[in-house]
N, C-alpha and C positions, 0 to 999 in steps of 0.2 A: 529517769532516764533520755537523753540528749536526741532529739529525732533528726532524722538526714534532711538534708535541704535538695532542693531538687539538681545540683552539680553531683553531690554524691548519688543521690540515683540514677541518673542519668550514666554516670562510669559503671555503675553497678552493672550496669548490662554488659559489660566487658571484665571486668573483674571484680573482686570484691574487696569493695571500699568500706568502713567505717564512717560515720557520724561523725562530721567534722576534716575528713581527709581529701576530702573535691579538691580542694586548693591546693593542696600538698602533690597530690595525684599527678595533676596538671600542670604543675609549675617542672617536677619531675619530666615530666614527660615530654614536654618544650626543650627542657636542660638537653632530654637524648634526642632531639628531632634536632635540637643546633649542631650538635657536635659531630652527629651524624653527616648533616648537609656540611657541613663546616671540610671534617675529610673525603666525601667524595669530590669538594671544589681541589680541596691543597692532592688529595693521591695525582690526578695525570697531571698538573703542574712535576708535582714532586718525579715522577717519571721521567717523563721529556727532559728533564735538566737533569739527571743523572744519565742518560742514556746520552743527552749531547753533550754533557762534558767529558763524561769516562768512559762507556761501554757497557754493553749487558755483562760481560766476563765482568767487570768490577760492580755493577747493578747484584749480580749472584753472589757473589763475595759479601759484599754488604752486610744485605740479607743476612749471611750466614751467621756474621760476627755481630748483628745489630740480636739475633736470636739469642747465642750464646750469652750475652750480656746480660739481658732481662733476666735470662734464667738465675742469673745473682742478686739483678735489682726487686725483682717482682718478690721474693721470700723477705728479703732487706726490708722493702718498705713497708710488709704485711707486719714485721718483727717490728719496727718504729710504729706504726699507726697502732697497735695495741697496748702501747705505751702511754700514748700521751690522748687526752679528746679530737675525736677522729676529724670532727666538720673546722677547727679551727687549722689540726692539720693539715689537711686537703687543699685550705685556702689559701696558707703561707706558702708550702712547697710551691703550689699552683706558681702564684705570682713570682716566688723567686726562681723556681727554672724559666718560665718567660723572660722575668729579666735578664737572666744567665745567656738565656737563646738569644735576643737585642743583642746583649755584647756579642757574640760568637759569629750574628751574621755579621755583624757591623766591618768586621775583614781586620787582620794584623793592624795595614795601614793606618786605620785610625784608631786601634785598639791601644797600639803601643803610645801613642801619646795620652792617651787617657790613664793609660798605669806611671807614665813620668808624670803627671801631674799629680795621682794621689801618692804619690812617694813625694813627690818637694811638699806635698800637705802633710806627709806626716812628720817629715824632717821642721817646717815650720812650725808644727804643734812642739816638736821636741825642746825645740830654740828657745820659744818661750814661755815653757814647762820649767827649764835648768834658770832662766831669768829672771822668773820668778811674776810673769807677767799672766797665766794661768795656774789661779794656785787649787781651785776646784778635785776634788779625788778622783782619783781614775783609777778604771776597773780594769790594767791592763792584761788581768789573765781571765778574764770571759771576752772580754773586746779579742785582743792579736791573737788569740788562742785558735781562733776559724777564724778572722777576719785576714791576717796573711797566708793560708793555706789557700782561702777561699781564692784572694786576688790571684796568687802565684798561679792556682789551677787554672782559673780563665785566661793568662796569659800566654801557660804551656797550650792550653786548648787552643785558643786563637792563632796560635805561630803553627801549628800544626793543620791547621785548619785548609778550606780551601775556598774563605773567601779575603778579598782586600789584600792579597801577597802573601796569602799565610803558606804554612809547606805543601798542602792540598796532599794532606794522608788523613785526614779527618772529613770523609766527605760529607754532601746536605743529608742522606741517610743516617750513616752513621752517629753524625754531630745531634739529632734528637737523646739518642743512646746514652752517647759518652757523655752531655750535659744535664743527663735527668740521673746518672750515678753519680756526677759531681756534685749537683744540688742538694740529693741526698747524704750525700757522706757530710758535706759538710751543715745541713741540719743537724744530724745526729751530734757532730762534733759541737757546734752551737748548744744543742740540749745539754750537751752533757758537762759545761763549762757557764751554765745559767747560773745567776744571779741567784737568792736567795728573797723571797716575797717582802723578809721587812727590811733588807737592803736596797732591793727597788723602790718600799713603800718612803724607806730615806732618804733617797737619792731625790722623788720627787719633790717632798717635801721641803727640803733643801733650792731646789730649783722654783719653788712658791716664794718660797721667802726671799730669797735674791731678787726675782720680777717684785715683789712688793717694794723692798728698799730701794731698786732702782725707781719705778714708778712714783715711789715716794720723793725720791732727788730730783725726779724731771718737774715734779710737779712745784718743788720750793725753788728749784730755776728759773721754772715759767715765771713765777710774784715777785 
């Protein structure tokens, strides 16, 4: 039977810790400390921003709207988390949510240029595809099914937001819940149309083969 380390024994003074769990428990405590510390730093900044921009009445209605929205988001998040591996799910959703928040906070004046650039990129890709300059297979169903709604949703949220020339309907406080809902919806949609593992492995193998051929051609040309 594995013996407890000095860290396990020290933490056992406060709660039940088994052998080998001391490091994990310490990391969990540090994670919770950072989360709560960041929350208490963000909360007064958020409150002052809402009160200065919209007033106390809007703040009270925004809090009620956020609570109602979370009544639907929390069960949806739990249902989705129960169907997938939870640790990768939490990490992916958190990063996806954070990236969407960055786009939302950038403001409509900046975002519409980004969306136009992405649209032009898709147009160029389509032209290259039609002219035969891009011949590799593309999984349009698995890609476009969630990418297009994601970009469209971000554009609508940014346009309705209160940052950088937006319409001002989605305030700073409501924005967290709206972006979280959009992130979960798009993640669920992408999960539904995901490629089978065998197809993914085939694409990876094709990419390796193409890279090996290109490397050989470059080596031959250098000689």
